[in-house]
C-alpha positions as CSV (number, residue, x, y, z in Angstrom):
1,M,2.4,-31.1,-16.5
2,E,2.4,-34.9,-16.5
3,K,0.8,-36.3,-13.3
4,Y,1.1,-39.5,-11.3
5,L,-1.8,-40.8,-9.3
6,E,-0.5,-41.8,-5.9
7,K,-2.1,-44.9,-4.4
8,S,-4.0,-44.3,-1.2
9,R,-2.7,-45.9,1.9
10,E,-3.2,-46.0,5.7
11,I,-0.5,-44.3,7.7
12,P,0.1,-44.8,11.4
13,V,-0.8,-42.2,14.0
14,R,2.3,-42.2,16.2
15,G,1.2,-39.8,18.9
16,T,-1.3,-37.3,20.3
17,Y,-0.1,-34.1,22.1
18,D,-1.6,-31.0,23.7
19,V,0.6,-28.8,21.5
20,I,2.4,-29.6,18.2
21,V,5.0,-27.1,17.1
22,A,5.5,-27.3,13.3
23,G,9.1,-26.1,12.9
24,G,11.7,-25.8,15.6
25,G,13.3,-22.5,14.4
26,T,13.8,-19.4,16.5
27,A,10.0,-19.0,17.0
28,G,9.3,-22.7,17.3
29,F,12.0,-23.3,19.9
30,A,10.5,-20.6,22.1
31,A,6.9,-21.8,21.5
32,A,7.9,-25.4,22.5
33,V,9.7,-24.4,25.7
34,A,7.0,-22.0,26.7
35,A,4.2,-24.6,26.2
36,A,6.3,-27.3,28.0
37,R,6.9,-25.0,31.0
38,R,3.2,-24.8,31.4
39,G,2.9,-28.5,31.7
40,S,1.5,-29.2,28.2
41,S,2.7,-32.2,26.3
42,V,4.6,-30.9,23.3
43,L,5.9,-32.3,20.0
44,V,8.3,-30.3,17.8
45,V,8.9,-31.3,14.2
46,E,12.1,-29.9,12.7
47,R,13.8,-30.5,9.4
48,M,17.3,-29.6,10.6
49,N,19.3,-31.4,13.3
50,C,19.1,-28.7,15.8
51,L,16.6,-26.2,17.2
52,G,16.8,-22.4,16.6
53,G,16.6,-22.1,12.9
54,Q,18.2,-18.9,11.7
55,M,19.7,-18.3,15.1
56,T,21.6,-21.6,15.0
57,A,21.6,-23.5,11.7
58,G,21.3,-20.2,9.8
59,I,24.4,-18.8,11.8
60,M,22.8,-15.4,11.9
61,G,25.4,-14.3,14.5
62,I,23.7,-11.0,15.6
63,F,20.7,-10.7,17.9
64,C,18.9,-7.5,17.1
65,A,17.5,-5.1,19.6
66,I,15.7,-6.4,22.8
67,N,15.4,-2.8,23.9
68,D,13.9,0.6,23.1
69,Q,17.4,2.2,23.2
70,E,16.8,3.1,26.9
71,K,15.7,-0.1,28.6
72,V,15.2,-3.8,28.0
73,V,11.7,-4.3,26.5
74,V,11.8,-7.9,25.2
75,K,12.1,-10.0,28.3
76,G,11.0,-13.6,28.9
77,L,12.8,-16.3,26.9
78,P,14.8,-14.0,24.6
79,E,16.5,-12.1,27.5
80,E,16.8,-15.3,29.5
81,F,18.4,-17.2,26.7
82,F,21.0,-14.6,25.8
83,D,21.9,-13.9,29.4
84,E,22.8,-17.6,29.7
85,L,24.6,-17.5,26.4
86,Y,26.7,-14.6,27.7
87,E,27.6,-16.5,30.9
88,L,28.8,-19.3,28.6
89,G,31.1,-17.0,26.8
90,G,29.0,-17.1,23.6
91,V,28.2,-13.3,23.5
92,N,30.4,-10.3,23.0
93,D,30.6,-7.7,25.8
94,G,30.2,-4.8,23.4
95,L,31.6,-1.3,23.9
96,F,30.0,-0.5,27.3
97,G,29.6,-4.0,28.7
98,Y,26.9,-6.6,28.1
99,E,24.3,-5.2,30.6
100,E,24.5,-1.7,29.3
101,C,24.4,-2.9,25.6
102,K,21.2,-4.9,26.4
103,K,19.5,-1.6,27.2
104,V,20.7,0.5,24.3
105,A,22.3,-1.5,21.5
106,Q,20.7,-2.5,18.3
107,F,23.0,-5.5,17.8
108,I,24.4,-8.2,20.1
109,D,26.9,-10.5,18.5
110,Y,26.9,-14.2,19.5
111,D,28.3,-17.6,18.6
112,A,25.8,-19.8,16.7
113,E,27.3,-23.1,17.9
114,A,27.1,-22.1,21.5
115,A,23.4,-21.2,20.9
116,K,22.8,-24.7,19.5
117,S,24.1,-26.3,22.6
118,L,22.2,-24.0,24.9
119,A,18.9,-24.7,23.0
120,N,19.5,-28.4,23.5
121,E,20.1,-27.8,27.2
122,Y,16.7,-26.1,27.5
123,V,15.0,-29.2,26.1
124,L,16.9,-31.5,28.6
125,R,15.9,-29.2,31.5
126,E,12.2,-29.5,30.7
127,R,12.5,-33.3,30.4
128,A,14.3,-33.4,33.7
129,K,11.2,-31.7,35.3
130,G,9.1,-34.5,34.0
131,H,7.6,-32.4,31.1
132,T,6.9,-34.0,27.8
133,L,8.9,-32.2,25.1
134,D,9.5,-34.6,22.2
135,I,11.4,-33.6,19.1
136,L,11.5,-35.2,15.6
137,Y,14.7,-34.0,13.9
138,E,15.4,-34.4,10.2
139,T,11.7,-34.6,9.6
140,W,9.6,-32.8,7.0
141,I,6.0,-31.8,7.5
142,S,4.1,-32.8,4.4
143,D,0.4,-32.0,5.2
144,A,-2.1,-30.6,7.7
145,I,-4.9,-32.8,9.0
146,T,-8.0,-30.6,8.8
147,T,-11.6,-31.5,9.3
148,D,-14.6,-29.2,9.7
149,G,-12.4,-26.1,9.4
150,K,-10.1,-27.1,12.2
151,V,-6.5,-28.2,12.1
152,R,-6.3,-31.4,14.2
153,G,-2.8,-32.7,13.3
154,I,0.0,-33.0,10.8
155,V,1.5,-35.6,8.5
156,V,5.3,-36.0,8.5
157,E,8.0,-37.8,6.5
158,N,11.3,-39.1,7.8
159,K,13.5,-42.2,7.9
160,T,10.7,-44.0,9.7
161,G,8.4,-43.3,6.8
162,R,5.1,-41.4,6.6
163,S,3.3,-40.8,9.9
164,A,0.5,-38.7,11.5
165,Y,0.4,-36.9,14.8
166,Y,-2.7,-35.3,16.4
167,G,-2.7,-32.2,18.7
168,K,-5.2,-30.1,20.5
169,C,-3.5,-27.0,19.2
170,I,-1.0,-26.6,16.3
171,V,1.5,-23.8,16.2
172,D,2.7,-23.1,12.6
173,C,6.4,-22.0,13.0
174,T,7.4,-23.1,9.5
175,A,8.3,-19.5,8.6
176,D,6.5,-20.0,5.3
177,A,3.0,-20.6,6.8
178,D,3.0,-24.1,5.4
179,I,0.4,-25.4,7.8
180,C,-1.8,-22.5,7.0
181,A,-1.5,-23.1,3.2
182,W,-2.2,-26.8,3.5
183,S,-5.1,-26.3,5.9
184,G,-6.9,-23.9,3.7
185,A,-6.3,-20.8,5.8
186,E,-5.9,-17.7,3.7
187,Y,-2.6,-16.0,3.3
188,D,-0.9,-13.2,1.4
189,Q,2.2,-13.4,-0.7
190,L,3.7,-10.6,-2.8
191,P,4.8,-11.2,-6.4
192,T,8.3,-12.8,-6.5
193,E,9.9,-9.6,-7.9
194,E,8.8,-7.6,-4.9
195,L,10.0,-10.0,-2.2
196,H,13.0,-9.3,0.1
197,P,16.1,-11.0,-1.2
198,V,17.6,-14.2,0.3
199,T,21.0,-14.7,2.0
200,L,23.3,-17.6,2.8
201,I,25.3,-16.5,5.8
202,T,29.0,-17.4,6.1
203,K,31.5,-17.4,8.9
204,L,35.0,-16.5,8.0
205,A,38.1,-17.4,10.0
206,G,41.8,-16.6,9.9
207,I,41.3,-12.9,10.2
208,D,43.6,-10.6,12.1
209,K,40.9,-8.4,13.7
210,Q,43.3,-5.8,15.1
211,R,44.7,-5.1,11.7
212,V,41.2,-4.8,10.3
213,L,40.3,-2.2,13.0
214,D,43.6,-0.4,12.5
215,Y,42.9,-0.1,8.8
216,Y,39.5,1.5,9.4
217,Y,40.7,3.9,12.1
218,K,43.6,5.0,9.8
219,E,42.0,5.0,6.4
220,H,38.3,5.4,7.0
221,P,37.6,6.9,10.4
222,E,34.3,8.2,9.1
223,W,33.0,4.7,9.0
224,V,34.0,3.8,12.5
225,H,30.9,3.9,14.8
226,N,31.5,4.2,18.5
227,S,27.8,4.5,19.2
228,P,26.3,1.2,20.4
229,T,23.1,2.0,18.5
230,Q,25.0,1.9,15.2
231,G,27.4,-1.0,15.9
232,W,30.8,-1.0,17.5
233,A,34.3,-0.5,16.4
234,E,35.8,-1.8,19.6
235,G,34.5,-5.0,21.1
236,I,32.1,-5.5,18.2
237,F,32.9,-4.6,14.6
238,H,29.9,-4.0,12.3
239,K,30.2,-2.7,8.7
240,F,27.7,-2.1,5.9
241,G,29.0,-2.8,2.4
242,I,32.5,-2.4,0.9
243,G,31.7,0.2,-1.8
244,G,34.0,2.8,-0.2
245,E,36.8,0.4,0.2
246,L,36.6,-0.5,-3.5
247,E,37.0,3.1,-4.7
248,G,40.0,3.2,-7.1
249,V,40.2,-0.6,-7.1
250,E,40.0,-2.3,-10.5
251,L,37.5,-5.2,-10.6
252,P,36.8,-7.6,-13.4
253,P,33.3,-6.9,-14.9
254,E,31.7,-9.9,-13.2
255,L,32.6,-8.5,-9.8
256,E,31.5,-4.9,-10.3
257,Y,28.3,-5.7,-8.5
258,L,30.2,-5.8,-5.2
259,R,30.5,-2.0,-5.2
260,S,26.8,-1.6,-4.5
261,W,25.9,-4.9,-3.1
262,F,24.1,-5.3,0.3
263,M,26.5,-6.7,2.8
264,L,27.0,-6.8,6.5
265,I,30.3,-7.8,8.1
266,Y,30.3,-8.2,11.8
267,E,32.4,-9.8,14.5
268,S,32.0,-13.2,16.2
269,P,32.9,-13.6,19.8
270,R,35.5,-16.1,18.7
271,D,39.1,-15.1,17.9
272,G,39.8,-14.5,14.2
273,E,36.2,-14.9,13.1
274,M,33.8,-12.6,11.2
275,Y,30.3,-13.2,9.9
276,L,29.5,-12.3,6.2
277,N,25.9,-11.6,5.7
278,M,25.3,-10.5,2.1
279,T,22.5,-10.8,-0.5
280,G,22.8,-14.2,-2.1
281,E,20.1,-13.8,-4.7
282,F,17.0,-11.8,-5.4
283,H,13.6,-12.5,-6.9
284,V,13.4,-15.8,-5.2
285,D,10.1,-17.5,-4.1
286,G,11.1,-19.4,-0.9
287,T,8.1,-21.7,-1.3
288,K,9.5,-23.2,-4.5
289,A,12.2,-25.8,-4.1
290,E,13.7,-25.2,-7.6
291,E,14.2,-21.5,-6.9
292,I,15.7,-22.1,-3.5
293,S,18.1,-24.6,-5.0
294,D,19.2,-22.2,-7.7
295,A,19.6,-19.4,-5.1
296,I,21.9,-21.6,-3.0
297,T,24.1,-22.3,-6.0
298,I,24.4,-18.6,-6.9
299,S,24.9,-17.6,-3.3
300,R,27.9,-19.8,-2.8
301,K,29.5,-18.4,-5.9
302,R,28.9,-14.8,-4.7
303,I,30.4,-15.7,-1.3
304,D,33.6,-17.0,-3.0
305,E,33.8,-13.9,-5.1
306,C,33.4,-11.6,-2.1
307,V,35.9,-13.4,0.1
308,S,38.5,-13.3,-2.7
309,V,38.1,-9.5,-2.9
310,L,38.2,-9.0,0.8
311,K,41.5,-10.8,1.0
312,K,43.0,-8.5,-1.6
313,I,41.7,-5.1,-0.4
314,I,41.5,-5.1,3.4
315,P,44.5,-5.6,5.6
316,G,43.9,-8.4,8.1
317,Y,42.0,-10.5,5.6
318,E,45.0,-11.9,3.8
319,N,44.7,-15.3,5.4
320,A,40.9,-15.4,5.7
321,Y,39.0,-18.6,4.7
322,I,35.5,-19.8,4.8
323,L,35.0,-21.7,8.1
324,V,31.3,-22.6,7.6
325,T,28.3,-21.6,5.6
326,A,24.8,-21.8,7.0
327,S,22.9,-25.1,6.8
328,M,19.8,-23.3,5.6
329,M,19.1,-20.4,3.3
330,G,18.1,-17.2,5.0
331,I,14.7,-16.4,3.5
332,R,13.2,-13.1,4.7
333,E,9.7,-13.2,3.2
334,T,7.2,-15.6,1.7
335,R,3.6,-16.1,2.9
336,Q,1.9,-14.0,5.5
337,V,-1.2,-15.6,7.1
338,K,-4.4,-13.5,6.8
339,G,-5.1,-13.1,10.5
340,I,-8.0,-11.6,12.5
341,Y,-5.8,-8.4,12.7
342,K,-3.2,-7.4,10.2
343,L,-0.3,-5.5,11.9
344,T,0.8,-2.5,9.9
345,E,3.8,-0.1,9.8
346,E,1.4,2.6,11.1
347,D,0.7,0.4,14.2
348,L,4.5,0.2,14.8
349,F,5.2,3.9,14.5
350,A,2.1,4.7,16.5
351,F,3.4,2.3,19.2
352,R,-0.1,0.7,19.3
353,K,-1.1,-1.3,22.3
354,F,-3.6,-4.2,22.3
355,D,-5.6,-5.9,25.0
356,D,-4.6,-9.4,23.6
357,A,-0.9,-8.5,23.3
358,I,1.5,-11.5,23.5
359,A,4.7,-9.5,23.2
360,S,6.0,-5.9,23.2
361,M,9.0,-4.9,21.2
362,S,10.9,-2.0,19.7
363,A,13.0,-2.6,16.6
364,P,14.2,-0.9,13.4
365,I,12.0,-1.5,10.5
366,G,14.3,-3.0,7.9
367,H,13.4,-2.9,4.2
368,H,15.7,-4.8,1.9
369,T,15.4,-3.6,-1.7
370,A,14.1,-6.3,-4.0
371,D,17.2,-5.9,-6.3
372,G,19.4,-7.1,-3.4
373,E,21.6,-3.9,-3.4
374,S,20.7,-2.1,-0.3
375,A,18.5,-1.9,2.8
376,V,16.8,1.0,4.6
377,F,16.3,0.9,8.4
378,Q,13.8,3.2,10.0
379,N,14.3,3.6,13.7
380,P,11.3,4.1,16.1
381,S,11.4,6.8,18.8
382,K,13.6,6.0,21.8
383,G,11.8,4.8,24.9
384,R,8.7,3.5,23.0
385,S,7.5,0.1,22.1
386,F,4.7,-1.6,20.1
387,D,2.6,-4.7,20.8
388,I,2.1,-7.9,18.8
389,P,-1.6,-9.0,19.3
390,L,-2.7,-12.6,19.5
391,R,-5.2,-11.7,16.7
392,S,-2.3,-11.3,14.3
393,L,-1.3,-15.0,15.0
394,V,-4.8,-16.4,14.5
395,P,-6.1,-17.2,11.0
396,V,-9.4,-15.5,10.0
397,K,-11.3,-18.7,9.5
398,V,-9.3,-21.9,10.4
399,D,-9.4,-23.1,14.0
400,G,-7.0,-25.1,16.1
401,L,-4.1,-23.1,14.7
402,I,-1.7,-20.3,15.8
403,V,1.0,-18.8,13.6
404,A,4.4,-17.6,14.9
405,G,7.6,-16.2,13.4
406,R,8.0,-14.1,10.3
407,C,4.7,-15.4,8.7
408,I,2.3,-13.7,11.2
409,S,-0.4,-11.4,9.8
410,A,1.7,-8.3,9.1
411,S,2.2,-6.0,6.2
412,H,5.3,-6.1,4.0
413,D,6.7,-3.1,5.8
414,A,5.7,-4.1,9.3
415,M,7.2,-7.5,8.8
416,G,10.6,-5.9,8.4
417,A,10.6,-5.3,12.2
418,T,8.6,-8.3,13.5
419,R,10.7,-10.9,11.7
420,I,13.9,-10.2,13.5
421,M,15.1,-12.9,15.9
422,P,14.1,-11.3,19.3
423,G,10.7,-10.6,17.7
424,S,10.4,-14.1,16.4
425,M,11.4,-15.6,19.7
426,S,9.1,-13.4,21.7
427,I,6.2,-14.1,19.3
428,G,7.0,-17.8,19.6
429,Q,6.9,-17.7,23.4
430,G,3.5,-15.9,23.2
431,A,2.2,-18.5,20.7
432,G,3.4,-21.4,22.9
433,V,1.7,-19.9,26.0
434,A,-1.5,-19.3,24.0
435,A,-1.5,-22.8,22.5
436,S,-1.0,-24.3,25.9
437,L,-3.9,-22.3,27.3
438,A,-6.2,-23.2,24.4
439,A,-5.4,-26.9,25.0
440,E,-5.9,-26.6,28.7
441,L,-9.2,-24.6,28.5
442,G,-10.6,-26.6,25.6
443,V,-11.2,-23.4,23.6
444,E,-10.1,-22.1,20.2
445,P,-7.1,-19.7,20.1
446,R,-9.4,-16.9,19.1
447,D,-11.5,-17.4,22.2
448,I,-8.7,-17.3,24.8
449,P,-9.8,-14.8,27.5
450,A,-7.4,-11.8,27.5
451,D,-7.0,-11.8,31.3
452,K,-6.0,-15.4,31.4
453,L,-3.5,-14.9,28.5
454,N,-1.9,-11.9,30.2
455,A,-1.6,-13.8,33.5
456,A,0.0,-16.8,31.8
457,L,2.5,-14.6,30.0
458,L,3.4,-12.7,33.2
459,E,4.2,-16.1,34.8
460,Q,6.9,-16.5,32.2
461,N,8.3,-13.0,32.7
462,V,7.0,-11.8,29.3
463,N,7.0,-8.0,29.4
464,I,3.8,-6.4,28.0
465,Q,5.1,-2.9,28.0
466,R,2.7,-0.2,29.1
467,E,3.7,3.4,29.0
468,D,3.2,5.8,31.9
């Protein structure tokens, strides 16, 4: 490959903070708010024009379990945020009402635009308290400033140009462990052909929801789930794939893949709207720009193909149209930091507890097949939860750094549960609290006393679940 030698230059240092959050996605949003609430000065650097990542710009539309199918487990910011979103009319009631569904349901449907506005309101509230919570939108992080084995800041690029920012503790919420990679921290990454597939989520409008439900009740009652742990037919519609609906339907050869393609169709709280969450492309390395770009092109084509078929085969979809596609590709898996402790599937099913827990959760372990065709979900036992330890957020060697979101130290299988949005948000809150503590105490994240960490988490209503 031909190379160009870039001229060295001085760049301005535009600020110094207690905590810098690299990436303002689902985990980064929670980390920033959590740190600011403790009085730390916080800078968030985000490449999109909103906070929330997949929750907002990615228009995910479903918030997976915050419960153990008997009671709410994931409290703190995730529960607080969605309670407020519900009060704003941005969350569906579900079959048995919102409060009951919070305790037992695996899915809560919400409106992504309402979530954007609420996330913005959270920032304004912290500023109104006199807390420093600065955000750089439409800004890319391009490097980590690392000396003597410690991350001390980041380098960014935006309309202003190239700039540097220093922080006492950096939280890597880039989802791809970018800061880890640039700082020299070790990480794992599976071969591309083994990675979970990627998705470009779409919101459809112009749908007659009642006719859709009538069709399923009449023609396919066996696919109608009235159990809130499987999705809802009334109040919230949730459907896996359309292979059954395509039985006996002739398709051109190029659309045959839709018979076995992974696909979720679920309801938005808004009239006439449904979300389409289907495999866009597979064998994609989300850390390579060329592969992401090609995947976006192919995903848009597949969305068009799927919508054209839905309009022809399912009553109620005749006038459907694409209202919006996500502003960012949904990438399920890339790098995983090598942490002091690697969380495994065995830990999850053993409901393991840790002294340095920053979150407790209970969620299905979702494994999307690498060919993009299906997904297998393993449900944990009801009434049980597992912990996320701080050690799984701290790199083995590099100091001054905490990792949050889907790129924590977790095995390929375990990550299928920890990467879901309630998990990411809860992990983000724990990371923000820990980063704030590290800055306040003047210690490395690995050296935060467990008792002080637990007390600080309790102050923010984080539920570290302990079984009787």
